[in-house]
Each structure stands twice: as structure tokens, then as C-alpha cells.
ROPASE-747409 format. One line per 4 residues: number of its first residue (from 1); their letters; for each residue x, y, z of C-alpha. Coordinates in nm, 2 decimals, decimal comma. Example, Ala and Ser with C-alpha at 12.3 -4.5 7.8 and 13.67 -1.06 7.14 Angstrom:
1 = as = 1,23 -0,45 0,78 ~ 1,37 -0,11 0,71 .
END
This chain:
1 = mfdt = 1,49 0,43 -1,76 ~ 1,34 0,28 -1,43 ~ 1,68 0,32 -1,23 ~ 1,70 0,68 -1,36 .
5 = iivk = 1,33 0,79 -1,29 ~ 1,25 0,57 -0,98 ~ 1,55 0,41 -0,81 ~ 1,78 0,69 -0,82 .
9 = pifn = 1,57 0,95 -0,68 ~ 1,47 0,72 -0,41 ~ 1,82 0,60 -0,32 ~ 1,95 0,97 -0,28 .
13 = alml = 1,64 1,09 -0,09 ~ 1,71 0,81 0,13 ~ 2,10 0,90 0,15 ~ 2,03 1,24 0,20 .
17 = lysi = 1,79 1,19 0,52 ~ 2,05 0,91 0,63 ~ 2,31 1,17 0,63 ~ 2,15 1,45 0,81 .
21 = ipgg = 2,01 1,20 1,10 ~ 2,24 1,17 1,39 ~ 2,42 0,85 1,41 ~ 2,30 0,74 1,04 .
25 = dfgv = 1,99 0,56 1,13 ~ 1,86 0,39 0,81 ~ 1,52 0,30 0,98 ~ 1,45 0,66 1,09 .
29 = aiil = 1,54 0,76 0,72 ~ 1,28 0,52 0,58 ~ 1,01 0,67 0,83 ~ 1,09 1,01 0,73 .
33 = ftif = 1,09 0,92 0,36 ~ 0,76 0,74 0,40 ~ 0,58 1,02 0,57 ~ 0,72 1,25 0,31 .
37 = irvl = 0,58 1,03 0,02 ~ 0,23 1,04 0,21 ~ 0,21 1,40 0,25 ~ 0,31 1,46 -0,11 .
41 = iypl = 0,03 1,23 -0,24 ~ -0,22 1,38 0,00 ~ -0,40 1,56 -0,27 ~ -0,47 1,27 -0,47 .
45 = vrkq = -0,59 1,09 -0,14 ~ -0,83 1,36 -0,09 ~ -0,97 1,31 -0,44 ~ -0,99 0,96 -0,39 .
49 = lhqt = -1,18 0,97 -0,05 ~ -1,41 1,26 -0,20 ~ -1,50 0,97 -0,47 ~ -1,57 0,74 -0,18 .
53 = klmr = -1,80 1,01 -0,02 ~ -1,98 1,06 -0,34 ~ -2,04 0,68 -0,39 ~ -2,16 0,66 -0,03 .
57 = klqp = -2,44 0,95 -0,12 ~ -2,51 0,80 -0,45 ~ -2,66 0,47 -0,27 ~ -3,00 0,59 -0,25 .
61 = elak = -2,99 0,69 -0,62 ~ -2,86 0,33 -0,71 ~ -3,10 0,18 -0,55 ~ -3,37 0,37 -0,75 .
65 = ikka = -3,22 0,29 -1,06 ~ -3,24 -0,06 -0,97 ~ -3,60 -0,02 -0,91 ~ -3,64 0,14 -1,22 .
69 = angn = -3,48 -0,09 -1,44 ~ -3,70 -0,36 -1,31 ~ -3,45 -0,64 -1,36 ~ -3,32 -0,54 -1,70 .
73 = rqle = -2,94 -0,56 -1,63 ~ -2,84 -0,37 -1,96 ~ -3,05 -0,07 -1,90 ~ -2,94 -0,08 -1,50 .
77 = atmq = -2,59 -0,07 -1,60 ~ -2,62 0,20 -1,87 ~ -2,82 0,42 -1,61 ~ -2,56 0,35 -1,33 .
81 = mely = -2,27 0,46 -1,56 ~ -2,47 0,79 -1,68 ~ -2,52 0,85 -1,30 ~ -2,15 0,82 -1,22 .
85 = kkng = -2,04 1,04 -1,52 ~ -2,31 1,33 -1,42 ~ -2,19 1,33 -1,06 ~ -1,83 1,30 -1,15 .
89 = vspf = -1,76 0,99 -1,04 ~ -1,50 0,75 -1,14 ~ -1,48 0,39 -0,99 ~ -1,13 0,30 -1,11 .
93 = qsif = -0,98 0,64 -0,94 ~ -0,91 0,46 -0,62 ~ -0,68 0,25 -0,80 ~ -0,46 0,56 -0,93 .
97 = vlli = -0,32 0,60 -0,58 ~ -0,21 0,24 -0,55 ~ -0,06 0,25 -0,90 ~ 0,15 0,58 -0,79 .
101 = qlpi = 0,27 0,38 -0,49 ~ 0,39 0,04 -0,68 ~ 0,67 0,21 -0,85 ~ 0,81 0,35 -0,51 .
105 = figl = 0,75 0,03 -0,35 ~ 0,96 -0,17 -0,66 ~ 1,23 0,11 -0,66 ~ 1,27 0,08 -0,26 .
109 = yhvi = 1,31 -0,30 -0,31 ~ 1,61 -0,22 -0,57 ~ 1,75 0,01 -0,31 ~ 1,75 -0,24 -0,04 .
113 = qvit = 1,90 -0,49 -0,26 ~ 2,19 -0,25 -0,35 ~ 2,25 -0,18 0,04 ~ 2,24 -0,54 0,12 .
117 = lhrd = 2,41 -0,72 -0,19 ~ 2,58 -0,46 -0,39 ~ 2,71 -0,16 -0,16 ~ 2,98 -0,10 -0,42 .
121 = evvk = 2,73 0,04 -0,63 ~ 2,65 0,33 -0,38 ~ 2,89 0,56 -0,60 ~ 2,72 0,47 -0,93 .
125 = layg = 2,36 0,56 -0,78 ~ 2,44 0,86 -0,54 ~ 2,43 1,20 -0,74 ~ 2,74 1,44 -0,72 .
129 = piqq = 2,62 1,66 -0,42 ~ 2,51 1,35 -0,22 ~ 2,88 1,18 -0,27 ~ 3,03 1,47 -0,11 .
133 = lepi = 2,83 1,44 0,22 ~ 3,05 1,30 0,49 ~ 2,84 1,00 0,59 ~ 2,82 0,90 0,22 .
137 = kkii = 3,20 0,95 0,17 ~ 3,26 0,72 0,44 ~ 3,04 0,44 0,27 ~ 3,20 0,50 -0,08 .
141 = enpd = 3,55 0,44 0,11 ~ 3,43 0,13 0,31 ~ 3,08 -0,03 0,24 ~ 3,07 -0,17 0,57 .
145 = nfnh = 3,02 0,19 0,74 ~ 2,67 0,18 0,63 ~ 2,44 0,15 0,93 ~ 2,15 -0,06 0,80 .
149 = tmlg = 1,96 -0,10 1,13 ~ 1,70 0,09 1,31 ~ 1,77 0,23 1,65 ~ 2,11 0,03 1,64 .
153 = fidl = 1,95 -0,33 1,70 ~ 1,67 -0,40 1,43 ~ 1,85 -0,54 1,11 ~ 1,64 -0,41 0,84 .
157 = tkta = 1,80 -0,62 0,54 ~ 1,67 -0,93 0,73 ~ 1,32 -1,09 0,69 ~ 1,11 -1,17 0,98 .
161 = fsng = 1,23 -1,53 0,95 ~ 1,59 -1,60 0,84 ~ 1,87 -1,84 0,93 ~ 1,64 -2,04 1,12 .
165 = qinv = 1,56 -1,74 1,34 ~ 1,24 -1,53 1,43 ~ 1,28 -1,17 1,44 ~ 0,98 -1,04 1,68 .
169 = vllv = 1,03 -0,68 1,58 ~ 0,96 -0,75 1,22 ~ 0,70 -1,00 1,28 ~ 0,51 -0,73 1,49 .
173 = lali = 0,57 -0,50 1,18 ~ 0,41 -0,77 0,95 ~ 0,11 -0,79 1,19 ~ 0,06 -0,39 1,22 .
177 = savt = 0,08 -0,39 0,84 ~ -0,19 -0,63 0,81 ~ -0,41 -0,48 1,07 ~ -0,39 -0,13 0,93 .
181 = qyim = -0,45 -0,27 0,58 ~ -0,77 -0,42 0,72 ~ -0,85 -0,07 0,86 ~ -0,80 0,13 0,55 .
185 = skqt = -0,99 -0,12 0,35 ~ -1,28 -0,10 0,59 ~ -1,27 0,27 0,62 ~ -1,34 0,31 0,24 .
189 = lpss = -1,57 0,03 0,20 ~ -1,93 0,17 0,06 ~ -2,16 0,18 0,33 ~ -2,54 0,05 0,28 .
193 = dkpk = -2,83 0,02 0,48 ~ -2,93 -0,30 0,30 ~ -2,79 -0,62 0,44 ~ -2,53 -0,78 0,23 .
197 = krfr = -2,53 -1,13 0,11 ~ -2,23 -1,33 0,12 ~ -2,02 -1,44 -0,18 ~ -2,14 -1,79 -0,13 .
201 = dimk = -2,50 -1,75 -0,10 ~ -2,49 -1,55 -0,44 ~ -2,28 -1,85 -0,60 ~ -2,54 -2,10 -0,46 .
205 = eaae = -2,83 -1,88 -0,60 ~ -2,68 -1,86 -0,95 ~ -2,63 -2,24 -0,93 ~ -3,01 -2,29 -0,85 .
209 = gkqs = -3,07 -2,07 -1,17 ~ -3,14 -1,74 -1,01 ~ -2,99 -1,45 -1,20 ~ -2,73 -1,28 -0,98 .
213 = daqe = -2,73 -0,90 -0,89 ~ -2,44 -0,70 -1,01 ~ -2,45 -0,48 -0,71 ~ -2,48 -0,76 -0,47 .
217 = msaa = -2,19 -0,95 -0,66 ~ -1,95 -0,65 -0,62 ~ -2,04 -0,57 -0,28 ~ -1,99 -0,96 -0,17 .
221 = mmtn = -1,63 -0,95 -0,38 ~ -1,53 -0,61 -0,20 ~ -1,61 -0,77 0,16 ~ -1,42 -1,07 0,07 .
225 = mvki = -1,12 -0,86 -0,05 ~ -1,10 -0,67 0,26 ~ -1,08 -0,99 0,47 ~ -0,83 -1,19 0,24 .
229 = mpim = -0,60 -0,86 0,18 ~ -0,47 -0,83 0,52 ~ -0,39 -1,20 0,55 ~ -0,20 -1,20 0,20 .
233 = mffi = -0,01 -0,89 0,30 ~ 0,10 -1,04 0,63 ~ 0,25 -1,32 0,46 ~ 0,40 -1,11 0,18 .
237 = mvnl = 0,56 -0,89 0,46 ~ 0,73 -1,15 0,66 ~ 0,90 -1,26 0,35 ~ 1,04 -0,91 0,24 .
241 = pgal = 1,33 -0,73 0,39 ~ 1,24 -0,52 0,72 ~ 1,31 -0,21 0,52 ~ 1,02 -0,27 0,30 .
245 = alyy = 0,79 -0,40 0,61 ~ 0,87 -0,09 0,77 ~ 0,79 0,12 0,48 ~ 0,45 -0,03 0,42 .
249 = tvsn = 0,37 -0,03 0,78 ~ 0,44 0,34 0,84 ~ 0,26 0,43 0,49 ~ -0,04 0,23 0,62 .
253 = lvat = -0,04 0,40 0,97 ~ -0,04 0,75 0,78 ~ -0,28 0,66 0,52 ~ -0,50 0,53 0,82 .
257 = aqqh = -0,46 0,87 0,98 ~ -0,54 1,07 0,66 ~ -0,85 0,87 0,59 ~ -0,97 0,89 0,94 .
261 = ylln = -0,95 1,27 0,93 ~ -1,08 1,31 0,59 ~ -1,38 1,06 0,63 ~ -1,47 1,21 0,99 .
265 = kdte = -1,32 1,55 1,07 ~ -1,38 1,67 0,70 ~ -1,69 1,51 0,69 ~ -1,93 1,85 0,67 .
269 = emde = -1,72 2,01 0,38 ~ -1,69 1,66 0,18 ~ -2,10 1,63 0,23 ~ -2,14 1,97 0,11 .
273 = lade = -1,93 1,90 -0,20 ~ -2,11 1,58 -0,28 ~ -2,44 1,74 -0,21 ~ -2,35 2,02 -0,46 .
277 = iiek = -2,25 1,78 -0,74 ~ -2,55 1,53 -0,68 ~ -2,80 1,79 -0,70 ~ -2,69 1,97 -1,03 .
281 = peak = -2,98 2,02 -1,26 ~ -2,80 1,78 -1,51 ~ -2,81 1,49 -1,27 ~ -3,18 1,54 -1,20 .
285 = ssrk = -3,22 1,54 -1,57 ~ -3,03 1,22 -1,59 ~ -3,22 1,06 -1,34 ~ -3,56 1,18 -1,51 .
289 = kagq = -3,43 1,04 -1,85 ~ -3,33 0,71 -1,71 ~ -3,69 0,66 -1,55 ~ -3,85 0,76 -1,87 .
293 = rakk = -3,62 0,49 -2,06 ~ -3,69 0,23 -1,80 ~ -4,07 0,29 -1,83 ~ -4,06 0,25 -2,21 .
297 = aaeg = -3,87 -0,08 -2,17 ~ -4,12 -0,20 -1,93 ~ -4,41 -0,07 -2,18 ~ -4,21 -0,27 -2,46 .
301 = nitr = -4,21 -0,59 -2,26 ~ -4,60 -0,56 -2,21 ~ -4,68 -0,48 -2,57 ~ -4,46 -0,81 -2,66 .
305 = ikak = -4,65 -1,01 -2,41 ~ -4,99 -0,88 -2,54 ~ -4,88 -0,96 -2,90 ~ -4,77 -1,31 -2,81 .
309 = g = -5,11 -1,37 -2,62 .
END
């Protein structure tokens, strides 16, 4: 099922691009394929970044909720979820774009395995019309006719470290993928005027008996992930075939450009949309009701204290 839905379409798209590129450059085919995928998911990326803008807009409201809850964590969480719901914010929507790309990445890995180890299976994966293309006919007749390089000298079936040698180009690709991963994460990191606490400081305070703040904990973890993820991706990329490193690097470069455009050039439009949603009467009503609940909770605490006295 996975081969039919994911692997075969990816394989045939790459073979089509490979066959129309003069000289049959597999690297160029991957670059064009990657750009096509990023353009295809552009509407989803735009929605994801719209959520990012909304989250940034809601930072003052979240601060008000924290103050209104007056230390009541359960009430604060409830008020936050209501605020998100009223303003159309889905904290998990950003993960959706990643989940869409994961099957493509896995499918591409299978395609690379076929090209590297099982070229005799090309005829099994290629659709009928693709098999009739002259470059593909030559590969079916003689699998060694497949050009698995980029620009004629970068072997995309090898890793950055293979056979005791270092492939400088693939190493640079892995480095670029790590840098762009950091830039992408940094671009979408929620901004806040309040200084962020370090994760270890929060843990230290928790060890001393101080109750940790959920928002501070989340912000600290996200900040750590922004730093850790690029390092992880670098070591992953140097151990994967060059074709996958190329795909991931180009994907990151295009994604970084898309995010820069949407978060900066398109700021006015997205700000207006965010303001329009945030200023809905329902959102104001939600904040008012949340404030009333916080007031009642505080009064309840005072009553209990008096009763004990």
C-alpha cells in the first residue's frame, strides 16, 4: 500500500524529470522535485505561519490570563484553551506540515535504495508511459546507464563519510541543512518581551520547591529544541545518501525563503487577519468570562481562608 501510494508516484515523478533534463542529471531532478513539493504545500505553510502570527498576537492576552488566574494552573490552562479556540488557534497545526513531508522523505529513501541496490526493479515501479521514455528504456535495458550523480561528479548514492573518505560537497550539504534548520525554527519561535528563563534554571527552581510555570517551561523547551535540532539533523544527514541530504537541504532553503516572505513581506495582510480574529466579540466575551471565573476563584480562596480563621 505504501509503495503504491507514496513510493511509485515519487519514483515516477523523479524519472519523468530525469528523462526531460538534458544529460539525465539525477541531482537536478531531485532539486526540481523538491521545489515542486514545497510549492504544492505552500497553502499549508501559509496557514501554519498564520497560526504563528496569531500566537504572537495573543502573547499579551496570555499574559493577562496568567495574571487573572493568580497562580491557579488549572484555571489558567482552561482560559488559555478557550482563548485558542475562540481565536482559531491550533497549537498542533504546525506539526501537520511536518507529518505530510515525512512519508515523502521515507518514500524518497526507498527510491534511493532501488536506484542504489535494486535497479532491476525499475521496470516494476515505472508506470507504462514512463517506461516508453527513451532514457528510461536505456535504464531498463542496462541499469548501469542510470546517471546517479549531480553535475557529473557528485555521487548521490554515497554518504558524506563512505569507504574511509570524506565527500566535501555532501558534508557541506549536511552543514547547510543544519544551518537552515536553525533559521527555520528561529523564524517561527514565538516572540515575547519578557526575558526567557533557561530550562536548567526552571529545573533548579522546581528542585527548590517552587512551582514551575507551564508557559516558561514550554518556552524553555522550544528554545532548547531550536539549538539541538540542527545538531541532530547534521549528524543524520552525514549518514544518509547524498540524494536525501540534497532533498532536505533544498527543502529547507525553499522553506526558509517562504517563511521569510510570509512573516515579513506579507506581514500587513497577516496582521490584519490576526487582528480581525482577535477582535471578534466572541473573543472579548471569552476574556470577560475568564476574568469573572478568576475573580470567583479568588473570592472562593478568600472565603476558605476566613472560614479556617
